[in-house]
C-alpha positions as a printed NumPy array, in Angstrom:
array([[ 15.153, -13.627,  -3.522],
       [ 13.214, -15.62 ,  -6.057],
       [  9.629, -14.737,  -6.883],
       [  9.841, -11.266,  -5.414],
       [ 10.28 ,  -7.917,  -7.049],
       [ 11.503,  -4.608,  -5.762],
       [  9.317,  -1.607,  -5.012],
       [ 10.643,   1.831,  -4.167],
       [  9.007,   4.324,  -1.846],
       [ 10.189,   7.929,  -2.12 ],
       [  9.268,  11.525,  -1.334],
       [ 10.738,  14.86 ,  -2.341],
       [ 13.534,  15.725,   0.08 ],
       [ 13.671,  12.286,   1.727],
       [ 15.733,   9.125,   1.357],
       [ 14.034,   6.497,  -0.791],
       [ 13.441,   2.983,   0.552],
       [ 13.749,  -0.19 ,  -1.516],
       [ 11.543,  -3.082,  -0.404],
       [ 11.706,  -6.678,  -1.597],
       [  8.024,  -7.142,  -2.335],
       [  6.371, -10.515,  -1.77 ],
       [  2.798,  -9.323,  -2.372],
       [  1.25 ,  -6.224,  -3.934],
       [ -2.528,  -5.7  ,  -4.033],
       [ -4.054,  -2.888,  -6.09 ],
       [ -7.677,  -2.353,  -4.977],
       [-10.428,  -0.026,  -6.125],
       [-13.62 ,   0.525,  -4.151],
       [-16.38 ,   2.103,  -6.232],
       [-19.565,   2.5  ,  -4.202],
       [-22.781,   2.06 ,  -6.164],
       [-26.135,   2.76 ,  -4.523],
       [-28.979,   0.396,  -5.33 ],
       [-32.45 ,   1.962,  -5.055],
       [-35.573,  -0.23 ,  -5.442],
       [-38.292,   1.821,  -7.112],
       [-41.849,   1.375,  -5.765],
       [-44.439,  -0.151,  -8.09 ],
       [-47.665,   1.633,  -8.911],
       [-50.699,   0.369,  -6.997],
       [-52.27 ,  -1.286, -10.048],
       [-49.067,  -3.249, -10.744],
       [-48.455,  -4.434,  -7.183],
       [-50.514,  -7.606,  -7.568],
       [-49.485,  -8.284, -11.162],
       [-46.45 , -10.254, -12.16 ],
       [-44.508,  -7.101, -12.916],
       [-41.018,  -7.27 , -11.457],
       [-39.961,  -4.324,  -9.341],
       [-37.461,  -1.951, -10.934],
       [-34.129,  -1.333,  -9.25 ],
       [-31.947,   1.62 , -10.185],
       [-28.189,   1.507,  -9.655],
       [-26.591,   4.893,  -9.153],
       [-22.841,   5.395,  -9.48 ],
       [-22.023,   8.21 ,  -7.049],
       [-18.766,   8.971,  -8.85 ],
       [-16.31 ,   8.295,  -6.034],
       [-13.507,   5.763,  -6.247],
       [-11.191,   4.799,  -3.389],
       [ -7.901,   3.353,  -4.63 ],
       [ -5.471,   1.607,  -2.287],
       [ -2.214,  -0.221,  -3.011],
       [ -1.216,  -2.658,  -0.248],
       [  2.376,  -3.92 ,  -0.163],
       [  3.959,  -6.724,   1.859],
       [  7.681,  -7.315,   1.758],
       [ 11.062,  -7.39 ,   3.453],
       [ 13.704,  -4.81 ,   4.187],
       [ 17.034,  -6.523,   3.525],
       [ 20.691,  -5.586,   3.979],
       [ 22.324,  -4.391,   0.783],
       [ 25.803,  -3.1  ,   0.009],
       [ 24.692,   0.534,   0.12 ],
       [ 22.251,   0.423,   3.035],
       [ 21.46 ,  -1.814,   6.008],
       [ 17.937,  -3.068,   6.657],
       [ 17.814,  -1.114,   9.93 ],
       [ 18.652,   2.138,   8.1  ],
       [ 15.856,   1.369,   5.647],
       [ 13.452,   0.943,   8.563],
       [ 14.481,   4.329,  10.002],
       [ 14.026,   6.02 ,   6.598],
       [ 10.667,   4.257,   6.141],
       [  9.427,   5.543,   9.488],
       [ 10.439,   9.084,   8.492],
       [  8.405,   8.755,   5.279],
       [  5.37 ,   7.566,   7.252],
       [  5.601,  10.157,  10.036],
       [  6.726,  13.295,   8.251],
       [  5.634,  13.117,   4.599],
       [  2.052,  13.336,   3.43 ],
       [  2.651,  12.644,  -0.252],
       [  4.897,   9.739,  -1.272],
       [  5.581,   7.954,  -4.557],
       [  5.493,   4.165,  -4.91 ],
       [  7.202,   2.672,  -7.966],
       [  7.155,  -0.976,  -9.041],
       [  7.857,  -2.976, -12.171],
       [ 10.412,  -2.214, -14.845],
       [ 10.585,  -1.309, -18.498],
       [  7.197,  -1.099, -20.197],
       [  5.537,  -2.583, -17.086],
       [  6.761,   0.124, -14.728],
       [  3.961,   1.617, -12.613],
       [  3.889,   4.605, -10.299],
       [  1.345,   5.666,  -7.683],
       [  1.319,   8.861,  -5.635],
       [ -0.577,   8.967,  -2.365],
       [ -0.461,   8.967,   1.402],
       [  0.494,   6.006,   3.615],
       [ -2.602,   5.285,   5.691],
       [ -1.393,   2.126,   7.46 ],
       [  2.065,   0.774,   8.284],
       [  3.306,  -2.282,  10.144],
       [  6.791,  -3.669,  10.722],
       [  7.61 ,  -7.044,  12.255],
       [ 11.181,  -7.323,  13.482],
       [ 12.654, -10.736,  14.195],
       [ 16.123, -11.674,  15.389],
       [ 18.483, -13.459,  13.042],
       [ 20.806, -15.631,  15.116],
       [ 19.593, -16.38 ,  18.634],
       [ 21.964, -17.155,  21.52 ],
       [ 25.476, -16.207,  22.611],
       [ 27.64 , -14.909,  19.793],
       [ 31.311, -14.187,  19.293],
       [ 32.511, -10.75 ,  20.373],
       [ 32.121,  -8.128,  17.671],
       [ 29.564, -10.138,  15.726],
       [ 26.215,  -8.486,  15.212],
       [ 23.362, -10.812,  14.299],
       [ 21.249,  -9.999,  11.293],
       [ 17.682,  -8.915,  11.87 ],
       [ 14.734,  -9.425,   9.574],
       [ 12.237,  -6.632,   8.963],
       [  8.928,  -7.663,   7.414],
       [  6.851,  -4.634,   6.432],
       [  3.367,  -4.052,   5.158],
       [  1.659,  -0.804,   4.335],
       [ -1.297,   0.677,   2.548],
       [ -0.989,   3.627,   0.187],
       [ -4.174,   5.63 ,  -0.343],
       [ -3.957,   7.02 ,  -3.887],
       [ -4.982,  10.568,  -4.625],
       [ -3.885,  14.184,  -4.598],
       [ -3.205,  15.41 ,  -1.104],
       [ -5.246,  18.492,  -0.2  ],
       [ -2.332,  19.815,   1.853],
       [ -0.325,  19.913,  -1.411],
       [  3.059,  18.666,  -0.364],
       [  4.939,  17.816,   2.768]])
């Protein structure tokens, strides 16, 4: 598939899942509180601009969102990948996401906080006996980055 790259989702003691990634978003949310400071009474009517203080509360929420396809490969069918993916989502709290290669390889450890899978039929209609139509599995999920308090599975 041109223009896509592979990402791998894995957990200790579980089968890893390879996804053909069409979109990967890496987002950080860093809340900053803005506090307008009151002016002194003698400066209220003057042309003194009010002072605003920005306070960084020191919390960062990091989420990696992935969209892609589960495809049939020689070693594993797309349906098997879907089953293994669901096991990772349901039964494992801490998973590892790996993408890129060589010096651009990146890894993130976190917990899957959102998962969606859209399954569409391959060939529609009556088919020859013994022929199983291919299915397409489009997946998207969000991985909340951080150390899990539960510390493991």
